[in-house]
N, C-alpha and C positions, 0 to 999 in steps of 0.2 A: 399963740393962739390956746387959750384955754380949753377945758374940756366940754364947758357949755356952749362956746362958742363955737367948737369942732361941731357938736352936735346940730346946732343951728343949720352949719353947713352943708353937714352930711344929709340933713331934712330937705332941705333946699334942691340938692342935687338930685338926690331920690325923685322928690316931687317932678323937676323937669323931665326926669326918665319916664317917669309913669304916664304922664300926659301925650308920650309919643304913641301914635296908634300901632297895634301891633295885633296878635292873635286873643289875646285876653280882651282887647277894645271889641274885636269882630264879634266874639261870643257874648259877651254882656251885651253889644248892641242887638243882636239876635233875639237874645232873651227878652228885654225890655220891649222890643218892637213887636216881637209875633207872639209871645207868650202873655206877659204881664209886667208891672214896675216890679211886685213882689219878687218875680224869678228873676229880674235884672238884678235886684239888691241881694239875693242870695247868691246869685254869681260874684257880686262885688267882694261880697264877704270871704267866698272862697278864694278869690285871688288874693284877697289881702293877707288871709293864713299862710298862703303859697309864700308871698312876698316876705313874711315874718320868717318862715322857714329859709329862705334864702338867705335873710340877713344873719341869721343867728349862724348858720354855717359858714357864713362868709368870716364873721368874726373870729370864731373858734379855728378855722383852716387857717387864714391869713396870720393871727396871733402867732400861732406854734411854728408857721413856716418863717415868718420874720425873725423870730428868737433864733430859731436853727440856722437860717442862711441871711444875715443880716443884709450882704451884698444884695442880694435880690431885690431889696425895697426899690432899688433905683431901677432896676431892670423890669419890674413890673409894672412901673410907673410910664415907661416907654412903651411898653408891651400893649399895656389899658389905653394909653392916647391915641397909638394906632388904630386900635380895634375901634374906638369911638370916633374916629377921623373915618373909617371905614364905613360903620354905620351911618355916619351923617351923608356920605357919598351916595348909598342905596337909598336913603330917605329921599334925598332931594332928586336924584336920578329918576326915581319910581313916583313922585311927587303928582304928576300927571296921569298916572294909572291910575281907573275907576277901582273905588272901593268895593270889592266882592262881598257884598253884605248877605247873601243867600236868604232864605227863610227857614227859620227852624220849624221843627215839626209842630203842629198846634195841639197835637193830641195832649193829653193829662201828661204831667211831668211833676213828681213831688219837689217840694222848696228844698228837701235834702239832699235829693238827686242831683238837682240844679246846682247846689252847694258844691258836692263833690267833682263836680265836672268841672267848674270853675276853679276849684284847687288843683286839678289834675292838668288841666289847660295851662295855668302858671307854672307848674312844676317841669312840664314838659317843654318849656321854652329855655333853650340854651342861652338866649339872648340876655334874659334876665339875670342869669346866674354869673354871666361874664360882666355885664355892666356893674352888679354890686361889687363884684371881685374889685372892678376897676376903682369904683368911688372908695370904696373901704380902704383900698391900698394908698390912694392918693392923699385922703383924710385923716385917716385912723392914727391916732398917737403910736409910737413903737410900744410903748408899755400901756395896754389899755386897760382904763380904769374897770374895775368888778361890774358896776352898776350899768356901764354899757351893754352888758349881754342880756340885761332886761329892756333898757331904754331902748336900743337900737331896733330889735325885732318888733317892739309895740309902736314906736314910729313909723317903722316900714309899713305895719298893719294898717295905722290910721291913715298915711298918705295914700297908699293903694285902694284899700275900700272906701275910704272917703271921695277919692276921684271917681273911681267907677260908679259909686252912689250917684255922683254928680250927673256921668254921663247917662244913667240908667233914667234919671229924672228928666232929663234934655232930652233924649231919644226915644222916650215913652211916648212922645207926640209926633206924628208923621210929620208935620209942616217943620220941627226943629231938626228932626233927622234928614230931611232934604236940604235943609241951608246947610249943615253939616258937610253933605256931598257937594254940593254946589263950590264951598270954599276949601277943599280938600286939598288942593295944590298949594295954596298959600299957607295954611297950617302945616303942612309937609315939611314945605321950603322953611319955615322958621324953626320948627323942631330941629331940622337937620342941620342949618346954621346954629344952634344953640350947642348942639352935640359936637361939631366942629371946634367951637371954641373951646368947650372943656377938654377936647384932646389935644389941643394945641397948649393948652394951660398945663396939662400934666407932663407934656413932653418938655416943654419949657421950664417946669420945676423939677426936673431929674438933673439939671445941671448944676 
């Protein structure tokens, strides 16, 4: 697999992870619905920056670790696969649980403060860090090209901020918000199934 193809594979996998509902989704939705579309977009930019930070840290950490301990490459693939299977189990198990949207305070809040809260929401989610580590361990070459250190954080930002911007546009209308809640069970089950397939592929590729 050449370096460009690897980038596309990583981007596709990050995209699948980004669309799975989690804390960032809930916070973006709260701001989009209870405040304004602008607040939702500011939150999306914050989560995107958080994803870029995770991507850069994952590339730096994994590169150093894999060069120092090559045998860990296989072990991390297995561990990453097991984690993704566990995540898939949780998503499917709780697919029928109602989404706790809540209502954000309707008082005034600056876009910068909303951006900051979106960033902190992303950085405080350990699931995101582990998923990035699992994806990069599975797909990164042992010798990481120099331009990956810029390309991967940029790609992660575009995917994450882009996805949550779409979420904001969709959920800033009450009708669309109710449609999502209505079909949450099916959406969560599909996302969980995708994660399960990725986990199995990680484990199988370690052989």
